[in-house]
DSSP file (Angstrom, degrees, kcal/mol; ACC not computed):
  #  RESIDUE AA STRUCTURE BP1 BP2  ACC     N-H-->O    O-->H-N    N-H-->O    O-->H-N    TCO  KAPPA ALPHA  PHI   PSI    X-CA   Y-CA   Z-CA
    1    1 A X              0   0    0      0, 0.0    26,-2.1     0, 0.0    27,-1.6   0.000 360.0 360.0 360.0 155.4   99.9   82.9   83.6
    2    2 A X  E     -a   28   0A   0     45,-0.4    47,-1.6    24,-0.2    48,-1.5  -0.924 360.0-168.2-118.9 141.3   97.7   84.2   86.5
    3    3 A X  E     -ab  29  50A   0     25,-2.1    27,-3.1    -2,-0.4     2,-0.5  -0.952   9.7-153.2-124.8 149.2   98.1   87.2   88.7
    4    4 A X  E     -ab  30  51A   0     46,-2.6    48,-3.1    -2,-0.4     2,-0.6  -0.989   8.2-159.7-120.8 122.0   96.4   88.2   91.9
    5    5 A X  E     -ab  31  52A   0     25,-3.0    27,-2.3    -2,-0.5     2,-0.6  -0.904   9.6-170.8-105.1 117.4   96.2   91.9   92.7
    6    6 A X  E     +ab  32  53A   0     46,-3.3    48,-2.2    -2,-0.6     2,-0.3  -0.930  27.1 127.0-117.9 112.3   95.5   92.6   96.4
    7    7 A X        -     0   0    0     25,-2.1    50,-0.1    -2,-0.6     6,-0.1  -0.960  54.6-136.5-158.0 141.3   94.7   96.1   97.5
    8    8 A X  S    S+     0   0    0     48,-0.3     2,-0.6    -2,-0.3    25,-0.1   0.662  88.7  82.8 -74.4 -12.9   91.9   97.6   99.5
    9    9 A X     >  -     0   0    0      1,-0.2     4,-2.4     2,-0.0     5,-0.2  -0.822  64.6-159.8 -94.8 116.4   91.7  100.5   97.0
   10   10 A X  H  > S+     0   0    0     -2,-0.6     4,-2.4     1,-0.2    -1,-0.2   0.898  95.1  54.6 -58.6 -41.1   89.6   99.6   93.9
   11   11 A X  H  > S+     0   0    0      1,-0.2     4,-2.2     2,-0.2    -1,-0.2   0.920 109.3  46.9 -61.5 -43.6   91.3  102.5   92.0
   12   12 A X  H  > S+     0   0    0      2,-0.2     4,-2.7     1,-0.2     5,-0.3   0.909 110.2  52.9 -65.0 -40.1   94.8  101.0   92.8
   13   13 A X  H  X S+     0   0    0     -4,-2.4     4,-2.9     1,-0.2    -1,-0.2   0.925 109.8  49.4 -60.5 -40.7   93.6   97.5   91.8
   14   14 A X  H  X S+     0   0    0     -4,-2.4     4,-2.5     2,-0.2    -2,-0.2   0.883 110.4  50.0 -65.4 -38.9   92.5   99.0   88.5
   15   15 A X  H  X S+     0   0    0     -4,-2.2     4,-2.2     2,-0.2    -2,-0.2   0.944 113.7  44.6 -62.1 -47.5   95.8  100.8   87.9
   16   16 A X  H  X S+     0   0    0     -4,-2.7     4,-2.6     2,-0.2    -2,-0.2   0.924 113.6  50.3 -61.7 -45.4   97.8   97.6   88.6
   17   17 A X  H  X S+     0   0    0     -4,-2.9     4,-3.0    -5,-0.3     5,-0.2   0.934 108.7  52.2 -61.4 -43.8   95.4   95.5   86.5
   18   18 A X  H  X S+     0   0    0     -4,-2.5     4,-2.0     1,-0.2    -1,-0.2   0.919 110.8  48.3 -58.0 -43.6   95.7   98.0   83.6
   19   19 A X  H  X S+     0   0    0     -4,-2.2     4,-1.0     1,-0.2    -1,-0.2   0.906 112.7  47.3 -60.7 -43.2   99.5   97.8   83.8
   20   20 A X  H >X>S+     0   0    0     -4,-2.6     4,-0.8     1,-0.2     5,-0.7   0.904 110.3  52.4 -66.6 -42.4   99.5   94.0   83.9
   21   21 A X  H ><5S+     0   0    0     -4,-3.0     3,-0.9     1,-0.2    -1,-0.2   0.891 103.9  58.2 -60.1 -39.6   97.1   93.8   80.9
   22   22 A X  H 3<5S+     0   0    0     -4,-2.0    -1,-0.2     1,-0.2    -2,-0.2   0.811 100.4  56.9 -60.8 -30.1   99.3   96.0   78.9
   23   23 A X  H <<5S-     0   0    0     -4,-1.0    -1,-0.2    -3,-0.5    -2,-0.2   0.755  94.5-145.9 -72.3 -23.9  102.2   93.5   79.3
   24   24 A X  T <<5 +     0   0    0     -3,-0.9    -3,-0.1    -4,-0.8    -2,-0.1   0.820  65.2 115.2  60.7  33.9  100.1   90.7   77.8
   25   25 A X      < +     0   0    0     -5,-0.7     2,-0.5     1,-0.1    -4,-0.1   0.666  57.9  70.2 -97.5 -24.0  101.7   88.1   80.1
   26   26 A X        -     0   0    0     -6,-0.4   -24,-0.2     1,-0.1     3,-0.1  -0.851  49.0-172.0-113.9 128.2   98.7   87.1   82.0
   27   27 A X  S    S+     0   0    0    -26,-2.1     2,-0.4    -2,-0.5   -25,-0.2   0.740  85.6  28.2 -81.3 -24.8   95.7   85.1   80.8
   28   28 A X  E     -a    2   0A   0    -27,-1.6   -25,-2.1     2,-0.0     2,-0.5  -1.000  60.7-170.2-138.6 134.7   93.8   85.8   84.1
   29   29 A X  E     -a    3   0A   0     -2,-0.4     2,-0.3   -27,-0.2   -25,-0.2  -0.973  14.6-167.3-127.2 117.3   94.0   88.7   86.6
   30   30 A X  E     -a    4   0A   0    -27,-3.1   -25,-3.0    -2,-0.5     2,-0.4  -0.709   7.4-145.2-103.9 151.5   92.2   88.0   89.9
   31   31 A X  E     +a    5   0A   0     -2,-0.3     2,-0.3   -27,-0.2   -25,-0.2  -0.905  16.6 177.5-120.1 148.3   91.4   90.7   92.5
   32   32 A X  E     -a    6   0A   0    -27,-2.3   -25,-2.1    -2,-0.4     3,-0.1  -0.986  20.9-151.0-142.6 149.6   91.2   90.7   96.3
   33   33 A X  S    S+     0   0    0     -2,-0.3    25,-0.3   -27,-0.2     2,-0.3   0.509  76.3   2.4-102.8  -5.2   90.6   93.6   98.7
   34   34 A X  S  > S-     0   0    0     23,-0.1     4,-2.4   -27,-0.1    27,-0.1  -0.958  84.0 -86.6-163.2 178.9   92.5   92.4  101.7
   35   35 A X  H  > S+     0   0    0     25,-1.9     4,-2.5    23,-0.5     5,-0.2   0.897 122.8  52.2 -62.7 -42.7   94.7   89.6  103.0
   36   36 A X  H  > S+     0   0    0      1,-0.2     4,-1.8     2,-0.2    -1,-0.2   0.945 113.0  46.2 -59.2 -50.0   91.8   87.3  104.1
   37   37 A X  H  > S+     0   0    0      1,-0.2     4,-2.5     2,-0.2    -1,-0.2   0.885 110.7  54.6 -58.9 -41.8   90.2   87.7  100.6
   38   38 A X  H  X S+     0   0    0     -4,-2.4     4,-2.1     1,-0.2    -2,-0.2   0.920 106.9  48.2 -60.9 -46.2   93.6   87.0   99.0
   39   39 A X  H  X S+     0   0    0     -4,-2.5     4,-1.2     1,-0.2    -1,-0.2   0.873 112.0  50.6 -65.0 -36.4   94.1   83.7  100.8
   40   40 A X  H  X S+     0   0    0     -4,-1.8     4,-2.2     1,-0.2     3,-0.4   0.922 110.1  50.2 -65.2 -45.5   90.6   82.6   99.8
   41   41 A X  H  X S+     0   0    0     -4,-2.5     4,-2.4     1,-0.2    -2,-0.2   0.861 106.2  55.8 -62.7 -35.1   91.3   83.5   96.1
   42   42 A X  H  < S+     0   0    0     -4,-2.1    -1,-0.2     1,-0.2    -2,-0.2   0.812 108.8  47.8 -69.7 -29.0   94.5   81.5   96.2
   43   43 A X  H  < S+     0   0    0     -4,-1.2     3,-0.4    -3,-0.4    -2,-0.2   0.885 115.4  44.4 -74.7 -38.8   92.5   78.5   97.4
   44   44 A X  H  < S+     0   0    0     -4,-2.2     2,-0.5     1,-0.2    -2,-0.2   0.810 120.9  39.8 -72.4 -31.7   89.9   79.0   94.6
   45   45 A X  S  < S-     0   0    0     -4,-2.4     3,-0.4    -5,-0.2    -1,-0.2  -0.732  77.8-170.6-122.1  79.0   92.5   79.7   91.9
   46   46 A X        +     0   0    0     -2,-0.5    -3,-0.1    -3,-0.4    29,-0.1  -0.210  66.7  44.4 -62.0 161.9   95.5   77.4   92.3
   47   47 A X        +     0   0    0      1,-0.2     2,-0.5    -5,-0.1   -45,-0.4   0.844  68.3 167.1  71.4  33.8   98.5   78.1   90.1
   48   48 A X        -     0   0    0     -3,-0.4    -1,-0.2    -6,-0.2   -45,-0.2  -0.713  19.1-164.0 -73.0 126.6   98.7   81.8   90.6
   49   49 A X        +     0   0    0    -47,-1.6    30,-2.4    -2,-0.5     2,-0.4   0.825  66.5  21.5 -82.8 -35.1  102.0   82.9   89.3
   50   50 A X  E     -bc   3  79A   0    -48,-1.5   -46,-2.6    28,-0.2     2,-0.5  -0.992  56.6-163.3-144.1 130.5  102.3   86.3   90.8
   51   51 A X  E     -bc   4  80A   0     28,-2.7    30,-3.0    -2,-0.4     2,-0.6  -0.956   7.3-160.8-109.8 125.6  100.7   88.1   93.8
   52   52 A X  E     -bc   5  81A   0    -48,-3.1   -46,-3.3    -2,-0.5     2,-0.5  -0.937  23.4-168.4-107.6 115.6  101.0   91.9   93.9
   53   53 A X  E     -bc   6  82A   0     28,-2.9    30,-2.6    -2,-0.6   -46,-0.2  -0.921  18.8-147.3-124.9 121.1  100.3   92.7   97.6
   54   54 A X        -     0   0    0    -48,-2.2    30,-0.2    -2,-0.5     3,-0.1  -0.423  13.2-142.8 -75.5 157.9   99.6   96.0   99.3
   55   55 A X  S    S+     0   0    0     28,-0.2     7,-2.2     1,-0.2     2,-0.8   0.912  81.7  55.2 -90.2 -51.4  100.9   96.3  102.9
   56   56 A X        +     0   0    0      5,-0.2   -48,-0.3     6,-0.1     2,-0.3  -0.767  69.7 134.9 -96.8 110.3   98.1   98.4  104.6
   57   57 A X        -     0   0    0     -2,-0.8   -23,-0.1    -3,-0.1   -24,-0.0  -0.977  52.7-101.9-146.8 153.1   94.7   96.8  104.4
   58   58 A X  S    S+     0   0    0     -2,-0.3     2,-2.6   -25,-0.3   -23,-0.5  -0.301  98.5  16.1 -71.3 164.8   91.8   96.1  106.7
   59   59 A X  S    S+     0   0    0    -25,-0.1     2,-0.3   -24,-0.1    -1,-0.2  -0.317 137.6  13.8  70.4 -58.2   91.1   92.6  108.1
   60   60 A X  S    S-     0   0    0     -2,-2.6   -25,-1.9     4,-0.0   -24,-0.1  -0.896  78.7-135.7-148.5 118.7   94.6   91.3  107.2
   61   61 A X     >  -     0   0    0     -2,-0.3     4,-2.1   -27,-0.1    -5,-0.2  -0.195  28.1-108.6 -68.6 162.8   97.6   93.3  106.2
   62   62 A X  H  > S+     0   0    0     -7,-2.2     4,-2.8     1,-0.2    -7,-0.2   0.854 116.4  55.8 -61.7 -37.3   99.8   92.4  103.3
   63   63 A X  H  > S+     0   0    0     -8,-0.5     4,-2.2     2,-0.2    -1,-0.2   0.941 109.4  46.2 -63.2 -44.4  102.7   91.4  105.5
   64   64 A X  H  > S+     0   0    0      2,-0.2     4,-2.0     1,-0.2    -2,-0.2   0.880 112.7  51.6 -62.0 -38.5  100.6   88.9  107.5
   65   65 A X  H  X S+     0   0    0     -4,-2.1     4,-2.7     2,-0.2    -1,-0.2   0.923 107.3  52.8 -61.0 -47.2   99.2   87.6  104.2
   66   66 A X  H  X S+     0   0    0     -4,-2.8     4,-2.5     1,-0.2    -2,-0.2   0.919 108.3  50.5 -54.9 -47.6  102.7   87.2  102.8
   67   67 A X  H  X S+     0   0    0     -4,-2.2     4,-1.3     1,-0.2    -1,-0.2   0.920 111.1  48.7 -57.8 -45.2  103.7   85.1  105.9
   68   68 A X  H  X S+     0   0    0     -4,-2.0     4,-0.7     2,-0.2     3,-0.3   0.900 110.3  51.0 -62.2 -43.2  100.6   82.9  105.4
   69   69 A X  H >< S+     0   0    0     -4,-2.7     3,-1.1     1,-0.2     6,-0.3   0.926 110.6  49.0 -61.6 -45.0  101.4   82.4  101.7
   70   70 A X  H 3< S+     0   0    0     -4,-2.5    -1,-0.2     1,-0.3    -2,-0.2   0.727 105.0  58.4 -67.5 -23.3  104.9   81.4  102.6
   71   71 A X  H 3< S+     0   0    0     -4,-1.3     2,-0.8    -3,-0.3    -1,-0.3   0.648  90.6  82.0 -80.3 -15.8  103.7   78.9  105.2
   72   72 A X    X<  -     0   0    0     -3,-1.1     3,-2.3    -4,-0.7    -1,-0.1  -0.796  66.7-160.6 -95.1 107.5  101.7   77.1  102.6
   73   73 A X  G >  S+     0   0    0     -2,-0.8     3,-1.3     1,-0.3     4,-0.2   0.732  87.4  67.0 -62.6 -21.6  104.0   74.7  100.7
   74   74 A X  G 3  S+     0   0    0      1,-0.2    -1,-0.3     2,-0.1     3,-0.2   0.670 100.4  50.5 -69.8 -14.9  101.6   74.5   97.8
   75   75 A X  G X  S+     0   0    0     -3,-2.3     3,-1.1    -6,-0.3    -1,-0.2   0.119  73.3 114.7-107.8  18.7  102.3   78.1   97.0
   76   76 A X  T <  S+     0   0    0     -3,-1.3    -1,-0.2     1,-0.3    -2,-0.1   0.851  78.8  48.4 -55.8 -38.0  106.2   77.8   97.1
   77   77 A X  T 3  S+     0   0    0     -3,-0.2     2,-0.3    -4,-0.2    -1,-0.3   0.600  87.2 107.6 -81.2 -11.8  106.4   78.6   93.4
   78   78 A X    <   -     0   0    0     -3,-1.1     2,-0.3    -9,-0.1   -28,-0.2  -0.528  64.7-140.8 -70.2 121.8  104.1   81.7   93.7
   79   79 A X  E     -c   50   0A   0    -30,-2.4   -28,-2.7    -2,-0.3     2,-0.5  -0.636  14.5-157.7 -84.6 144.1  106.0   84.9   93.4
   80   80 A X  E     -c   51   0A   0     19,-0.3    21,-2.8    -2,-0.3    22,-1.2  -0.983   9.6-174.4-127.4 124.9  105.0   87.8   95.7
   81   81 A X  E     -cd  52 102A   0    -30,-3.0   -28,-2.9    -2,-0.5     2,-0.4  -0.977  20.2-138.7-117.5 122.9  105.7   91.4   95.0
   82   82 A X  E     -cd  53 103A   0     20,-2.2    22,-3.2    -2,-0.5     2,-0.5  -0.628  17.7-171.8 -75.6 131.0  104.8   94.0   97.7
   83   83 A X  E     + d   0 104A   0    -30,-2.6     2,-0.3    -2,-0.4   -28,-0.2  -0.899  34.4 126.0-129.5 100.4  103.3   97.1   96.0
   84   84 A X  E    S- d   0 105A   0     20,-1.8    22,-2.3    -2,-0.5   -30,-0.1  -0.933  71.4-120.4-154.9 162.2  103.0   99.7   98.7
   85   85 A X  S    S+     0   0    0     -2,-0.3     2,-0.5    20,-0.2    20,-0.1   0.523  78.1 114.5 -85.2  -7.7  103.6  103.1  100.1
   86   86 A X        +     0   0    0      1,-0.2    -2,-0.2     5,-0.1    20,-0.0  -0.526  32.8 159.8 -67.3 113.0  105.5  101.5  103.0
   87   87 A X        +     0   0    0     -2,-0.5     2,-0.3    18,-0.1    -1,-0.2   0.305  19.9 127.4-124.4   9.2  109.0  102.7  102.5
   88   88 A X    >>  -     0   0    0      1,-0.2     4,-1.9     2,-0.1     3,-1.1  -0.544  60.5-132.7 -68.5 128.8  110.8  102.3  105.9
   89   89 A X  H 3> S+     0   0    0     -2,-0.3     4,-2.4     1,-0.3     5,-0.2   0.836 103.4  55.0 -52.2 -40.9  113.9  100.3  105.3
   90   90 A X  H 3> S+     0   0    0      1,-0.2     4,-1.9     2,-0.2    -1,-0.3   0.837 109.2  48.4 -68.9 -28.7  113.3   97.9  108.2
   91   91 A X  H <> S+     0   0    0     -3,-1.1     4,-2.3     2,-0.2    -1,-0.2   0.839 109.2  52.0 -75.5 -33.6  109.9   97.0  106.8
   92   92 A X  H  X S+     0   0    0     -4,-1.9     4,-2.2     2,-0.2    -2,-0.2   0.929 113.4  44.6 -64.6 -44.1  111.2   96.4  103.3
   93   93 A X  H  X S+     0   0    0     -4,-2.4     4,-2.9    -5,-0.2    -2,-0.2   0.893 110.8  55.2 -65.8 -39.4  113.8   94.1  104.8
   94   94 A X  H  X S+     0   0    0     -4,-1.9     4,-1.6    -5,-0.2    -1,-0.2   0.900 109.8  46.3 -57.5 -43.5  111.2   92.5  106.9
   95   95 A X  H  <>S+     0   0    0     -4,-2.3     5,-2.5     2,-0.2     4,-0.4   0.908 113.1  47.6 -69.7 -41.7  109.1   91.7  103.9
   96   96 A X  H ><5S+     0   0    0     -4,-2.2     3,-1.2     1,-0.2    -2,-0.2   0.914 111.9  50.9 -62.4 -42.5  112.0   90.4  101.9
   97   97 A X  H 3<5S+     0   0    0     -4,-2.9    -1,-0.2     1,-0.2    -2,-0.2   0.831 107.3  54.8 -63.3 -32.2  113.1   88.2  104.9
   98   98 A X  T 3<5S-     0   0    0     -4,-1.6    -1,-0.2    -5,-0.2    -2,-0.2   0.541 134.0 -85.5 -82.1  -4.3  109.5   86.8  105.1
   99   99 A X  T < 5S+     0   0    0     -3,-1.2   -19,-0.3    -4,-0.4    -3,-0.2   0.516  72.7 151.0 118.9   4.3  109.6   85.7  101.4
  100  100 A X      < -     0   0    0     -5,-2.5    -1,-0.3     1,-0.2   -19,-0.2  -0.520  33.2-155.0 -68.1 135.2  108.6   88.7   99.2
  101  101 A X  S    S-     0   0    0    -21,-2.8     2,-0.3     1,-0.2   -20,-0.2   0.738  71.0  -3.8 -82.6 -25.9  110.4   88.3   95.8
  102  102 A X  E     -d   81   0A   0    -22,-1.2   -20,-2.2    -7,-0.1     2,-0.4  -0.973  60.2-136.7-162.6 167.8  110.3   92.1   95.1
  103  103 A X  E     -d   82   0A   0     -2,-0.3     2,-0.5   -22,-0.2   -20,-0.2  -0.996  12.5-170.4-141.0 126.2  109.1   95.4   96.4
  104  104 A X  E     -d   83   0A   0    -22,-3.2   -20,-1.8    -2,-0.4     2,-0.3  -0.974  17.3-139.8-124.6 117.8  107.5   98.2   94.3
  105  105 A X  E     -d   84   0A   0     -2,-0.5     2,-0.3   -22,-0.2   -20,-0.2  -0.583  29.2 -99.1 -81.7 134.2  106.9  101.6   95.9
  106  106 A X  S    S+     0   0    0    -22,-2.3     2,-0.1    -2,-0.3     3,-0.0  -0.707 101.3  50.4 -84.8 144.4  103.8  103.6   95.2
  107  107 A X  S    S+     0   0    0     -2,-0.3     2,-0.3     1,-0.1    -2,-0.1   0.637  81.4 160.1 -73.1 156.6  103.4  105.8   93.3
  108  108 A X        -     0   0    0     -2,-0.1     2,-0.2    -4,-0.1    -1,-0.1  -0.924  35.9-121.1-137.9 162.5  104.9  104.0   90.3
  109  109 A X     >  -     0   0    0     -2,-0.3     4,-2.2     1,-0.1     5,-0.2  -0.659  32.0-109.8 -98.2 160.8  104.8  104.3   86.6
  110  110 A X  H  > S+     0   0    0     -2,-0.2     4,-2.4     1,-0.2     5,-0.2   0.860 121.3  54.6 -55.3 -34.9  103.6  101.6   84.2
  111  111 A X  H  > S+     0   0    0      2,-0.2     4,-2.5     1,-0.2    -1,-0.2   0.898 106.2  49.9 -67.5 -39.7  107.2  101.1   83.1
  112  112 A X  H  > S+     0   0    0      2,-0.2     4,-2.2     1,-0.2    -2,-0.2   0.917 111.3  49.0 -64.2 -42.0  108.3  100.6   86.7
  113  113 A X  H  X S+     0   0    0     -4,-2.2     4,-2.7     2,-0.2     5,-0.2   0.934 112.3  48.3 -61.6 -46.1  105.6   98.0   87.2
  114  114 A X  H  X S+     0   0    0     -4,-2.4     4,-2.6     1,-0.2     5,-0.2   0.916 110.5  51.4 -62.1 -43.9  106.5   96.2   84.0
  115  115 A X  H  X S+     0   0    0     -4,-2.5     4,-2.0     2,-0.2    -1,-0.2   0.926 113.6  43.7 -58.2 -47.6  110.2   96.2   84.9
  116  116 A X  H  X S+     0   0    0     -4,-2.2     4,-2.8     2,-0.2     5,-0.2   0.942 113.8  49.9 -64.2 -49.8  109.6   94.7   88.3
  117  117 A X  H  X S+     0   0    0     -4,-2.7     4,-2.4     1,-0.2    -2,-0.2   0.917 111.9  47.5 -55.8 -47.5  107.1   92.1   87.1
  118  118 A X  H  X>S+     0   0    0     -4,-2.6     5,-2.8    -5,-0.2     4,-0.9   0.887 112.4  50.8 -65.1 -37.3  109.4   90.9   84.3
  119  119 A X  H ><5S+     0   0    0     -4,-2.0     3,-0.6    -5,-0.2    -2,-0.2   0.943 111.5  46.8 -61.6 -47.5  112.3   90.7   86.8
  120  120 A X  H 3<5S+     0   0    0     -4,-2.8    -2,-0.2     1,-0.2    -1,-0.2   0.888 117.5  42.9 -59.7 -42.3  110.3   88.7   89.3
  121  121 A X  H 3<5S-     0   0    0     -4,-2.4    -1,-0.2    -5,-0.2    -2,-0.2   0.542 109.6-120.4 -85.8  -7.2  109.1   86.3   86.6
  122  122 A X  T <<5       0   0    0     -4,-0.9    -3,-0.2    -3,-0.6    -4,-0.1   0.847 360.0 360.0  71.6  33.4  112.4   86.0   84.8
  123  123 A X      <       0   0    0     -5,-2.8    -4,-0.2    -6,-0.2    -5,-0.1   0.404 360.0 360.0 -97.9 360.0  111.0   87.4   81.6
């Protein structure tokens, strides 16, 4: 399986990647630093199973990236989990309505990440 970790913070990408590697579910973990970069990576690496997407990023925010992902029919099977500090109820609902499969609040523990990832992937 492949995962794409999208966050403008290198340290946060490293934390998420470390958590994903510990699960031993993914053969490849790709990184992107914003929504524009994420959409390019999804073109370069088809068959990404899970996108872990931050909300607040330069160039293109996570919500806008989520909308673009869901507009692309070739990415229908790709699961998207928002991983963000954004905790306003209306924005959580907005992301779910736009097609996010799950929502993980920062800060989180490795156990919380694993639980959400396994739930999204049906593992």
